[in-house]
C-alpha positions in Angstrom: 41.6 2.6 -25.8 41.5 2.9 -21.9 38.7 0.8 -20.1 37.1 2.6 -17.2 35.7 0.4 -14.4 32.6 2.3 -13.2 31.7 -0.3 -10.5 33.1 0.5 -7.1 33.4 -1.6 -4.0 33.3 1.4 -1.8 29.7 2.2 -0.2 28.7 5.3 1.3 27.9 4.8 5.0 24.1 4.8 5.7 22.1 5.3 8.9 21.4 2.2 10.7 17.9 0.9 9.8 15.6 0.2 12.5 13.2 -2.8 11.9 9.9 -2.0 13.6 9.3 -5.8 14.1 12.6 -5.9 16.0 11.2 -3.4 18.7 9.4 -5.6 21.4 7.4 -2.4 22.6 5.9 -1.9 19.2 5.3 -5.6 18.7 3.7 -5.8 22.0 1.5 -2.8 21.3 0.4 -4.3 17.9 -0.7 -7.5 19.6 -2.6 -5.7 22.3 -6.3 -6.3 21.9 -7.0 -2.7 23.2 -4.8 -1.2 20.5 -6.4 -3.5 17.9 -10.0 -2.7 18.9 -9.5 1.1 19.1 -7.3 1.5 15.9 -9.5 -0.7 13.7 -12.5 1.3 14.9 -10.8 4.6 14.4 -9.6 3.4 10.8 -12.9 2.3 9.9 -14.8 5.5 10.9 -12.2 7.6 9.2 -12.6 5.4 6.0 -16.5 5.8 6.1 -16.1 9.6 6.3 -13.7 9.5 3.2 -10.5 10.2 4.9 -7.1 8.8 3.8 -5.6 6.8 6.6 -2.0 5.9 7.1 -0.9 3.5 9.9 2.9 4.1 10.7 5.3 1.3 11.6 5.4 2.6 15.2 1.5 2.2 15.7 0.6 6.0 15.0 -2.4 6.5 12.8 -2.6 9.6 10.5 -6.0 10.7 8.9 -6.3 13.4 6.2 -9.4 14.7 4.6 -11.5 17.6 3.5 -15.0 18.6 4.7 -17.6 19.3 2.0 -20.1 21.9 2.9 -23.2 21.9 0.6 -25.6 24.9 0.3 -28.8 24.7 -1.6 -30.6 27.6 -2.8 -34.1 28.0 -4.6 -35.7 30.8 -6.5 -38.1 32.9 -4.6 -40.5 34.6 -7.1 -42.0 36.9 -4.6 -38.8 38.1 -3.4 -37.0 38.0 -6.8 -33.9 36.5 -5.5 -32.4 33.3 -4.6 -32.8 32.1 -1.0 -31.1 29.5 1.0 -33.1 26.2 1.5 -32.2 23.0 3.3 -30.5 20.5 1.4 -32.1 17.0 1.1 -29.6 15.5 3.6 -30.5 17.3 6.9 -27.6 17.0 9.0 -26.7 19.1 12.1 -24.5 22.2 11.1 -21.6 23.3 12.9 -21.7 26.9 14.2 -19.1 28.1 12.1 -20.9 26.9 8.9 -24.0 28.9 10.2 -21.8 32.0 10.7 -20.6 31.6 7.0 -24.3 31.3 5.9 -25.0 34.5 7.8 -22.1 36.3 6.3 -23.2 35.2 2.7 -26.9 36.4 3.3 -25.8 39.8 4.6 -23.6 40.2 1.6 -26.6 39.4 -0.8 -28.7 42.3 0.7 
């Protein structure tokens, strides 16, 4: 029986790895009080809005999220149809949301 040696001492060359901590420009930025103040504020606001937040090694911040639009309808006995009413949480609406509402109402008629 012949033994096969599966271990190899040959390694594939890999791309050189950059240690972000070794880059003095990034290190200085991360210690800058202005960056710390602005980034922590931005991150906190994004998290409060329900966004996912990713802070990259180079200091970039990525936020992702979805906007939830709530429409509330009530039954109007006199008209015999559902009519849009204001939701309990009365926030300012964006103009594109108002356009959507107008489109929906015109489809109902």
